[in-house]
C-alpha positions in Angstrom: 116.4 45.5 169.4 117.5 42.8 167.0 114.1 42.5 165.5 113.1 45.1 163.0 109.6 46.6 163.1 107.2 46.4 160.2 107.7 50.0 159.3 111.4 49.5 158.8 110.9 47.9 155.4 109.8 51.3 153.9 113.0 53.0 155.0 115.0 50.0 154.0 113.9 50.3 150.4 115.3 53.8 150.2 118.7 52.7 151.3 121.4 51.6 148.9 122.5 48.0 148.9 125.9 49.1 150.1 124.5 50.7 153.2 122.0 47.9 153.9 124.9 45.4 153.9 126.5 47.2 156.9 123.5 48.2 159.0 120.6 46.3 160.6 117.3 48.1 161.0 116.5 47.8 164.7 113.7 50.3 165.1 111.9 53.1 163.3 109.1 55.1 164.8 108.1 58.2 162.9 105.8 59.2 165.7 108.3 59.0 168.6 107.8 62.8 169.3 111.5 63.4 170.0 112.8 66.9 169.0 116.4 67.4 169.9 119.9 67.9 168.5 123.2 66.0 168.8 124.5 67.8 171.8 121.5 66.7 173.9 122.0 62.9 173.2 124.1 60.8 175.5 124.6 57.0 175.9 125.4 55.9 179.4 125.2 52.9 181.8 123.1 54.8 184.3 122.5 51.9 186.7 125.8 50.1 186.4 124.2 46.9 185.1 126.1 46.9 181.7 123.0 48.0 179.7 123.4 51.4 178.2 120.5 53.8 178.1 119.8 56.8 175.8 119.4 60.1 177.6 117.6 62.8 175.5 117.2 66.4 176.3 113.9 66.9 174.4 113.0 70.4 173.2 109.3 69.4 172.8 107.1 70.1 169.8 107.6 73.7 168.7 110.1 74.3 171.5 107.4 73.9 174.1 107.3 71.5 177.1 111.0 70.5 177.3 111.5 67.2 179.0 114.3 64.9 180.0 113.7 61.4 178.6 115.6 58.2 179.2 115.1 55.4 176.6 115.8 51.7 177.0 115.7 50.2 173.6 112.7 51.7 171.7 110.7 52.4 174.8 110.8 55.5 177.1 111.9 54.4 180.5 111.4 57.6 182.4 110.3 61.2 181.6 110.6 64.3 183.6 109.8 68.0 182.8 112.5 70.6 182.5 112.1 74.3 183.5 113.8 75.6 180.3 115.0 74.4 176.9 118.0 72.0 177.2 121.3 73.1 175.5 123.6 70.1 176.1 124.0 66.9 178.1 127.0 65.0 179.3 127.8 62.1 181.6 130.7 61.9 184.1 131.8 59.9 187.1 131.4 61.5 190.5 132.7 58.6 192.6 135.4 56.0 192.1 134.0 53.1 194.1 132.1 50.3 192.6 129.6 50.2 190.9 130.8 53.1 188.9 127.5 54.6 187.9 127.8 57.9 186.0 126.0 61.1 186.8 124.2 63.2 184.2 124.8 66.9 183.7 122.2 68.8 181.7 122.4 72.4 180.7 118.9 73.9 180.7 118.3 77.7 180.7 120.7 79.5 183.1 121.3 76.4 185.2 123.2 73.1 185.0 121.3 70.2 186.6 123.1 67.1 187.8 121.1 63.9 188.0 122.2 60.7 189.8 120.2 57.5 189.5 117.8 59.6 187.3 117.0 61.9 190.3 117.9 65.5 190.8 121.1 65.7 192.8 122.7 69.2 192.2 121.7 72.4 190.7 124.3 75.0 189.6 122.9 78.4 188.7 124.5 81.3 186.9 125.5 83.5 188.7 126.2 80.8 191.3 127.0 80.8 195.0 130.6 81.6 196.0 132.6 78.4 195.3 135.3 76.8 197.4 138.8 78.2 196.9 139.9 75.3 194.7 137.0 75.9 192.3 137.5 79.6 192.4 141.2 79.1 191.4 140.1 76.9 188.4 137.4 79.4 187.3 140.0 82.2 187.5 142.3 80.3 185.2 139.4 79.7 182.8 138.5 83.4 182.9 141.9 84.3 181.6 141.1 82.6 178.3 139.2 85.3 176.4 137.7 85.0 172.9 136.9 87.8 170.5 133.3 86.4 169.9 130.7 84.2 171.4 131.6 80.5 171.1 128.9 78.1 169.7 130.9 74.9 169.4 133.7 73.6 171.6 136.1 70.7 171.1 138.5 69.8 173.9 141.3 67.3 173.9 143.8 66.4 176.7 143.8 66.8 180.4 143.4 70.0 182.4 146.2 69.3 184.8 148.7 68.1 182.2 148.1 69.7 178.8 144.9 70.4 176.9 143.8 72.1 173.7 140.5 73.8 173.2 139.0 74.6 169.8 136.1 77.2 169.9 134.0 77.9 166.8 132.5 81.4 167.3 129.7 83.4 165.8 132.1 85.6 163.9 132.9 82.7 161.5 136.3 82.0 163.1 137.7 79.0 165.0 140.2 79.9 167.8 142.8 77.5 169.3 143.7 77.8 172.9 146.2 75.8 175.0 146.6 75.3 178.7 148.9 78.3 179.4 147.6 80.7 176.8 145.4 83.6 177.8 144.5 84.4 174.3 144.0 82.2 171.2 147.2 80.8 169.8 145.9 80.1 166.3 142.9 81.3 164.4 141.1 79.6 161.5 139.1 82.1 159.3 136.2 80.4 157.6 134.4 81.8 154.5 131.0 80.9 156.1 129.4 80.3 159.4 130.2 76.9 161.1 127.4 74.5 161.7 129.3 71.7 163.3 132.8 70.9 164.9 134.1 67.4 165.4 137.7 66.3 166.2 138.8 63.1 164.4 142.2 62.1 165.8 144.3 65.2 165.2 142.1 66.7 162.6 139.4 69.3 163.2 136.4 68.7 160.9 134.3 71.7 160.4 130.9 71.9 158.7 129.9 75.2 157.1 126.6 76.6 155.9 128.0 76.6 152.4 127.3 72.8 152.3 130.9 71.7 152.7 133.2 69.9 155.1 136.7 71.2 155.9 139.6 69.5 157.6 142.1 71.6 159.5 145.1 70.9 161.7 145.4 72.4 165.2 147.6 75.1 163.8 145.0 76.2 161.3 146.3 74.6 158.1 143.6 73.5 155.7 144.0 69.9 154.7 141.0 69.1 152.6 137.5 70.3 151.6 134.5 68.1 150.5 131.4 69.6 149.0 128.1 68.2 150.2 125.0 67.6 148.0 122.7 69.4 150.5 122.8 71.5 153.7 124.4 70.1 156.8 122.0 69.8 159.7 124.1 68.0 162.3 127.4 66.4 162.8 128.9 63.9 165.3 131.7 61.4 165.8 131.6 57.7 164.8 134.2 55.7 166.7 134.6 51.9 166.2 137.3 51.0 168.7 137.5 47.4 167.8 138.9 48.4 164.4 140.5 51.7 165.4 138.2 53.7 163.2 137.2 57.3 163.8 135.0 59.0 161.3 132.7 62.0 161.1 128.9 61.6 160.5 127.0 64.4 158.7 123.3 64.5 158.5 122.1 66.4 155.4 118.8 68.1 154.5 118.2 65.6 151.7 117.7 62.7 154.1 121.2 61.3 153.9 123.7 60.6 156.6 127.2 60.5 155.1 130.2 59.0 156.9 133.6 60.3 156.1 137.1 59.4 157.1 139.1 62.5 156.2 137.8 63.3 152.7 137.0 59.7 151.8 133.4 58.7 151.8 132.8 55.5 153.7 129.1 55.0 153.7 125.7 56.6 153.0 122.7 55.9 155.1 119.4 57.2 153.6 116.5 58.0 155.9 112.8 58.7 155.3 113.2 62.2 156.8 116.0 64.7 157.3 118.1 63.8 160.4 118.6 66.5 163.0 120.6 64.7 165.6 123.1 61.8 165.6 124.6 59.6 168.3 126.9 56.5 167.9 128.0 54.1 170.6 127.0 51.3 172.9 123.2 51.1 173.4 121.7 48.3 175.3 124.2 45.5 174.9 125.2 46.3 171.3 128.5 48.0 171.0 128.0 49.8 167.7 124.5 51.5 167.4 123.6 54.5 165.4 120.7 56.6 166.8 119.1 59.3 164.8 116.2 61.6 165.3 114.4 63.3 162.4 113.0 66.7 161.7 109.4 65.4 162.2 110.2 63.9 165.6 110.9 60.3 164.5 113.4 57.9 166.0 115.6 55.6 163.9 117.9 53.0 165.5 120.4 51.0 163.4 123.0 48.5 164.4 126.3 48.1 162.7 126.9 44.5 161.7 129.9 42.8 163.4 131.2 41.8 159.9 130.9 45.3 158.5 134.1 46.8 157.2 134.2 50.4 156.0 136.1 50.8 152.7 137.1 54.1 151.2 134.9 54.9 148.3 132.2 52.5 149.4 129.5 55.3 149.4 130.0 56.5 145.8 132.5 56.4 143.0 135.7 58.2 143.8 138.6 59.1 141.5 139.3 56.8 138.6 141.7 53.9 139.2 144.1 55.2 136.6 144.9 58.1 138.9 146.7 55.8 141.3 148.6 53.9 138.6 152.3 54.7 138.2 153.4 56.2 134.9 155.7 54.2 132.7 158.7 56.6 132.8 161.2 56.4 129.9 164.8 55.5 130.5 167.3 58.2 131.2 169.0 59.5 128.1 172.6 60.7 127.7 171.4 64.3 127.4 169.5 64.0 130.6 172.6 62.7 132.4 174.7 65.5 131.0 172.3 68.1 132.1 172.2 66.6 135.6 175.9 66.7 135.9 176.0 70.3 134.7 173.4 71.3 137.3 175.4 69.7 140.0 178.6 71.5 139.0 177.1 74.9 138.3 174.2 74.7 140.7 175.2 77.8 142.8 175.7 80.0 139.7 172.4 78.8 138.2 170.6 79.6 141.4 172.1 83.1 141.6 171.1 83.8 138.0 167.6 82.6 138.7 167.3 84.7 141.8 168.6 87.8 139.9 166.1 87.3 137.1 163.3 86.8 139.7 164.2 90.0 141.6 164.3 91.9 138.2 160.8 90.5 137.3 159.4 91.6 140.7 160.9 95.0 140.3 159.4 95.5 136.9 156.0 94.3 138.0 156.1 96.7 141.0 157.1 99.6 138.8 154.3 98.8 136.3 151.8 98.5 139.2 152.9 101.8 140.7 152.6 103.5 137.3 149.2 102.0 136.8 148.1 103.4 140.2 149.5 106.8 139.5 147.8 107.1 136.1 144.6 105.3 137.2 145.2 102.7 134.5 143.2 100.1 136.3 139.6 98.8 135.8 139.2 98.9 139.6 139.7 102.0 141.7 142.5 101.9 144.3 140.9 104.3 146.7 138.3 103.3 149.4 136.4 106.6 149.0 135.4 105.9 145.4 135.0 102.1 145.1 134.3 101.6 141.4 134.8 98.9 138.8 134.8 99.5 135.0 134.4 97.0 132.2 134.0 97.8 128.5 132.6 95.7 125.6 132.8 96.5 121.9 130.2 95.0 119.5 129.9 95.2 115.7 131.8 94.7 112.5 132.1 98.3 111.5 132.1 101.0 110.4 129.8 101.7 113.3 130.6 100.0 116.6 128.5 99.8 119.8 130.6 100.6 122.9 129.1 99.6 126.2 130.7 100.6 129.5 129.7 98.6 132.6 130.2 100.8 135.6 129.6 99.4 139.1 129.7 100.8 142.6 131.4 98.2 144.8 130.7 99.8 148.1 128.4 98.1 150.6 126.0 100.9 151.5 127.1 104.3 150.1 125.8 105.6 146.7 128.1 107.6 144.4 127.0 110.8 142.7 128.7 113.4 140.5 130.8 111.3 138.2 131.7 112.1 134.6 132.8 109.9 131.6 135.2 111.2 129.0 136.6 109.6 125.8 140.0 110.4 124.4 140.5 109.3 120.8 142.0 110.1 117.4 139.5 112.4 115.7 140.9 111.5 112.3 140.0 107.8 112.9 136.9 107.8 115.0 133.8 109.9 115.7 131.6 109.7 118.8 128.2 111.4 119.3 129.1 112.2 122.9 132.7 112.3 124.0 131.8 113.7 127.5 128.6 113.0 129.6 127.5 112.7 133.2 126.9 109.4 135.0 123.7 108.9 137.0 123.5 108.0 140.6 125.3 104.7 141.2 123.4 102.5 143.7 125.7 100.0 145.5 126.0 96.6 143.9 124.2 97.3 140.7 125.8 97.1 137.2 125.1 100.2 135.1 125.5 99.7 131.3 126.4 103.0 129.6 126.0 102.7 125.8 127.4 104.9 123.0 128.3 104.4 119.3 131.8 104.8 117.7 132.0 105.4 113.9 135.2 104.4 112.1 136.3 107.1 109.6 139.3 105.5 108.0 139.1 103.2 105.0 142.8 102.0 105.3 142.0 99.0 107.6 143.7 100.5 110.7 142.6 100.8 114.3 143.6 102.7 117.4 143.1 102.9 121.1 140.2 104.8 122.7 140.8 105.9 126.3 137.9 106.0 128.7 138.3 108.2 131.8 136.0 108.3 134.9 136.2 111.6 136.6 134.9 113.3 139.7 133.5 116.8 139.3 136.1 119.4 140.4 139.1 117.0 140.2 141.6 116.7 137.4 142.9 113.3 138.3 140.8 110.5 136.9 139.4 107.9 139.3 139.5 105.1 136.7 140.8 104.8 133.2 140.7 102.0 130.6 142.3 101.6 127.2 140.0 100.0 124.6 141.7 98.3 121.6 139.2 99.0 118.8 138.9 96.2 116.2 139.6 96.9 112.5 136.5 97.9 110.6 135.5 95.0 108.4 132.4 96.8 107.1 134.5 99.3 105.0 136.7 96.5 103.7 133.7 94.5 102.5 132.1 97.6 100.9 
């Protein structure tokens, strides 16, 4: 694997010098015919000889002919058909005696297949046969944990018998946190978009969303940071370099980049000839730090991290300016500053009480003004769910004739609104309108309806007034919406 193939030079040219200094191109085969995702990639010492193999749950071209493949280096060591599409693969130890060769569990269709020495060993079907009492007790404990929606990503930390935490990203766009003794989720993270990946880095949950962004959360649901990606996220996985105590998240993007982040700091960018659809990092063969990628076209890319490579924050692209981390040259404390500090120490309680009284008074006045606005419908947005409307007015012109445009919008999701009226209240000695009262056409949800009229200024004294706009429902005296338009002074009459 140390020697790079001849086709590696083409992909190497596309990489930045920074990424090339950290990674060795071990293998690139654009015609490897591997179609899978990150959950179906596993690295394991299947024979106990110290040489790790790559286990691939291959979907097959077009989702046809799924197969289980085992790769040694760049070559396929074994290949066996699967009865249904694979969903996930994992390795575990079934026995404690030497040599400790792991078994392979592969979820395919409604079954979980267990392979030992690359041969079928167990098959668990759903619904399965009655388990033994110990298994039944464990399954009953697991059944007590219920989720409001179907989980699509799971991230587990801890031990089942001691204490564990389970993070489940569900199809309703939320992430639920469960603990060992909780029957229901203890915490909930509400996302603004659907999750496309979930990786735990130390004590931080890194979530990728379909809004091309990475988010970092604590296990209690507190958002720590957000990083915007330049393209859509196709896959995510964990990069762990135990020799340096490094854990980072890898994100494969639709623009052919693999970005490596530690928290929100960009460590490295690996550019590939095609968009990467699955990622796996770990020991492969006898190399401790190997990055394995499969592409959208079925290609296989293998890169080896150099032993001298060191990830530095900001190595992938320019971060914040250096001046942001510089300390400010603070001036010396003046006599006035010292006197104010002493006064705050002596009268701190009285100052705090005065501040709280003023704050409560401000909140009371704001609440009264808000209640008065709701009672008189003095709001550009309706407060009732039955008539979801939004009103916006624009005045154009210098005078004496102004163009008044009312932008009326139905903010409901599916219900149109019919039978609305618009009425103008104004000083007839200052303004004249051709139509002070007219009907509104049918409002389709989501569309913006511009309603235009003209206002003529009658005064030559350079004064202006307020024109009230009321949106009414036929048969009701209380307006649904109202707006006060501060008319500008007519400059046309002054110029004449």
